[in-house]
C-alpha positions in Angstrom: 157.9 122.2 147.4 155.0 124.2 148.9 154.8 126.6 145.9 154.3 123.7 143.5 151.8 121.9 145.8 149.6 125.0 146.0 149.5 125.4 142.2 148.8 121.7 141.7 146.0 121.8 144.4 144.3 124.7 142.4 144.9 122.9 139.1 143.2 119.7 140.3 140.3 121.6 141.9 139.1 122.3 138.4 136.5 120.0 136.8 137.3 118.4 134.4 141.2 118.4 134.5 141.5 118.3 130.6 144.7 116.3 130.6 144.8 116.4 126.8 145.0 120.2 126.8 147.9 120.0 129.2 149.7 117.5 127.0 149.4 119.9 124.1 150.9 122.6 126.3 153.8 120.3 127.2 154.6 119.6 123.5 154.1 123.1 122.3 156.0 124.8 125.0 158.8 122.3 125.8 159.1 119.6 123.1 158.5 121.4 119.8 161.6 123.7 120.3 163.7 120.6 120.9 162.9 118.6 117.8 159.2 117.8 118.5 159.4 114.1 119.4 159.0 112.8 123.0 158.8 109.3 124.4 155.8 108.2 126.3 158.1 107.4 129.3 159.3 111.0 129.4 155.9 112.4 129.0 154.6 110.3 131.9 157.4 111.5 134.1 156.2 115.1 133.5 152.5 114.3 134.0 153.1 112.3 137.1 154.9 115.3 138.6 151.6 117.2 137.7 149.7 114.5 139.7 148.0 113.1 136.6 147.6 109.3 136.5 149.2 107.3 133.6 145.8 105.9 132.6 144.3 109.4 132.2 147.3 110.5 130.1 147.1 107.4 127.9 143.4 107.9 127.3 144.0 111.6 126.4 146.8 110.7 124.0 144.6 108.1 122.3 141.9 110.8 121.7 144.5 113.3 120.5 145.8 110.8 118.0 142.3 109.9 116.9 141.4 113.6 116.5 144.5 114.2 114.3 146.6 116.2 116.8 149.3 113.7 117.4 151.2 110.9 115.6 152.2 107.8 117.5 154.7 105.0 116.6 156.7 102.4 118.4 160.3 101.3 118.4 160.6 98.0 120.2 158.6 98.5 123.4 159.0 102.3 123.4 156.2 104.6 122.2 156.9 108.1 120.8 154.7 111.0 120.0 154.8 114.2 118.0 152.3 116.8 116.8 150.9 116.2 113.3 151.3 118.9 110.7 147.8 120.1 111.7 148.8 120.2 115.3 152.0 122.0 114.6 150.3 124.6 112.4 147.6 125.2 115.0 150.1 125.6 117.8 152.4 127.8 115.6 149.5 130.2 115.2 149.0 130.2 118.9 152.7 130.7 119.6 152.7 134.3 118.4 149.8 135.2 120.6 151.2 133.5 123.7 154.9 134.6 123.5 154.8 137.4 121.0 155.3 141.2 121.6 152.3 143.3 122.7 150.2 144.8 119.9 151.6 148.0 118.3 150.2 151.4 118.9 146.8 152.1 117.4 146.6 154.3 114.3 143.1 155.6 115.3 141.0 153.8 112.7 138.7 150.8 112.7 138.1 148.3 110.0 134.4 147.6 109.7 133.0 144.6 107.8 129.3 144.3 106.9 128.4 140.8 105.8 126.7 140.8 102.4 125.1 138.2 100.1 123.8 134.7 100.9 126.9 133.0 102.3 127.2 130.5 105.1 126.6 133.1 107.9 127.5 130.9 110.9 130.8 129.8 109.3 131.6 133.4 108.2 130.9 134.7 111.7 133.0 132.0 113.3 135.8 132.8 110.8 135.7 136.5 111.6 135.8 135.9 115.3 138.8 133.5 114.9 140.6 136.2 112.8 140.2 138.7 115.6 137.1 140.7 114.7 134.5 141.7 117.3 130.8 141.7 116.7 128.8 144.9 116.9 125.7 143.2 115.5 124.7 140.0 113.7 126.3 141.2 110.4 128.6 144.0 111.5 132.2 143.3 112.6 135.0 145.5 113.9 138.8 145.2 114.1 141.4 147.7 115.2 143.2 147.2 111.9 142.4 145.3 108.7 142.8 141.6 109.2 142.6 138.6 106.8 138.9 137.8 106.4 137.1 135.5 104.0 133.5 135.7 102.9 131.3 138.2 101.2 131.5 141.5 103.1 131.4 145.3 102.5 134.6 146.8 104.0 134.6 150.3 105.5 137.3 152.3 107.2 136.2 154.6 110.0 137.7 156.8 112.7 135.8 157.4 116.0 135.4 161.0 117.1 137.3 160.6 120.3 139.2 158.1 122.5 136.2 157.5 124.8 134.0 156.6 121.8 136.7 154.2 120.6 136.9 152.4 124.0 133.1 152.1 124.1 133.0 150.5 120.7 135.7 148.1 121.8 133.8 147.2 124.9 130.7 146.5 122.8 132.5 144.4 120.2 134.7 142.2 122.5 134.0 140.5 125.8 136.5 142.6 127.7 134.9 142.1 131.1 135.2 138.3 130.8 138.8 138.6 129.6 139.7 140.9 132.5 138.2 138.4 134.9 140.3 135.6 133.3 143.5 137.6 133.5 142.7 138.6 137.1 142.3 134.9 138.1 145.6 134.1 136.5 147.4 136.9 138.4 145.8 135.9 141.6 146.8 132.3 141.1 150.5 133.0 140.2 151.4 136.2 142.0 152.6 134.5 145.2 154.7 132.1 143.2 156.2 134.8 141.0 157.1 136.9 144.0 158.7 134.0 145.8 160.8 133.1 142.8 161.8 136.7 142.3 162.8 136.9 145.9 165.2 133.9 145.5 163.1 130.7 145.9 164.8 128.1 143.7 162.6 125.1 142.8 164.2 121.9 141.7 164.6 121.2 138.0 161.4 119.1 137.7 159.4 121.5 139.9 160.6 124.4 137.8 159.3 122.6 134.7 155.9 121.9 136.4 155.5 125.5 137.4 156.4 126.7 134.0 154.0 124.4 132.3 151.1 125.2 134.6 151.7 128.9 134.3 151.9 128.7 130.5 148.8 126.4 130.4 146.7 128.9 132.4 148.0 132.0 130.6 147.4 130.3 127.2 143.7 129.7 128.3 143.3 133.4 128.7 145.4 134.9 126.0 144.0 132.7 123.2 140.6 134.3 123.8 142.1 137.8 123.8 141.8 139.9 120.6 145.0 141.6 121.7 143.8 145.1 121.2 146.1 148.1 121.3 146.3 149.8 124.7 144.4 152.8 123.6 141.3 150.7 123.2 141.5 149.0 126.6 140.3 150.1 130.0 142.8 151.7 132.3 144.8 149.2 134.5 144.1 146.4 132.0 144.9 143.1 133.9 146.1 141.5 130.7 149.2 143.7 130.9 149.9 142.6 134.4 149.3 139.0 133.5 151.7 139.1 130.6 154.4 140.7 132.7 154.0 138.2 135.5 154.0 135.2 133.1 157.0 136.5 131.2 159.0 137.2 134.4 158.2 133.8 135.9 159.1 132.1 132.6 162.5 133.8 132.5 163.3 132.7 136.0 162.2 129.1 135.4 163.7 128.4 132.0 167.3 127.5 133.1 166.3 124.9 135.6 163.3 123.5 133.6 165.5 123.2 130.4 168.1 121.5 132.5 165.6 118.8 133.4 164.6 118.3 129.8 168.3 118.1 128.7 169.0 115.4 131.4 165.8 113.4 131.4 163.6 113.8 128.4 164.1 111.4 125.5 163.1 111.3 121.9 163.5 108.5 119.3 167.2 109.4 118.8 168.0 109.7 122.5 168.3 112.9 124.6 166.4 115.8 123.2 168.4 118.3 121.1 168.9 121.8 122.6 166.1 124.3 121.7 166.4 126.1 118.4 167.0 129.8 117.9 163.3 130.7 117.8 163.1 129.7 121.5 164.9 132.9 122.4 162.2 135.0 120.7 159.6 134.0 123.3 158.6 137.0 125.3 161.6 138.7 123.5 160.5 142.2 124.3 160.9 141.6 128.0 162.5 138.3 128.7 164.7 136.1 126.5 167.3 138.6 125.7 168.8 137.7 129.1 168.0 133.9 129.2 171.0 131.7 130.0 170.2 128.2 128.7 
């Protein structure tokens, strides 16, 4: 299908391909909701449709197992994989950011943290960034609301004098220009596909799964770097809003066919994968899954 071919051409134009990252997307998006176990044969059927060679996937899986992301075992001549508890925990944390509702309205206040004492500063800074804080300086961190933060710090609550000041602070604390560019590239890459599907294009079941996985994979690469600030702190016409709406709408359109392929062809240790659990319907729930027909 031309739509799939164009997306795959762009995907393979990147260097390197990062097959392991795509495998994590496959499991987190499509396999975890259906019990979490997938046979190597089924995984290779998906990655072949993504034009990734079997040897590349096997090498990526070996690294993921060695790094503690996946468990592997054999039954007869068949190999099976699932995310380790560490992998499941990591992806569960990402799930809320990828599929969850947009951030709530801002209450007008910032949470300021000033690092204090003689702690492990690089580790503290990395932890604050991972928690969602932006850096105003080497020891001064900002969040739109109080977040869980470890380490020795002085905590202050402050309210900027006006909306323009609040947006300037946000632009200093977080790399919003880089994030906007990432979202813009996602929209540019998937707009034509989303418009075609919305206009009635109906990819086959496996093609639908490929498009869904590629879109989720690329959206994930952007949204996991996003602090998900309230709209009041973002520039006007923030492309993250457009990217989320596009991804959510495309996901809604592709779920029935892509889930049909998984039901018919994907196998775990016990045979066909079970249907997705109830949490699956919570994905993009504010806009999408209320009307999904699985």
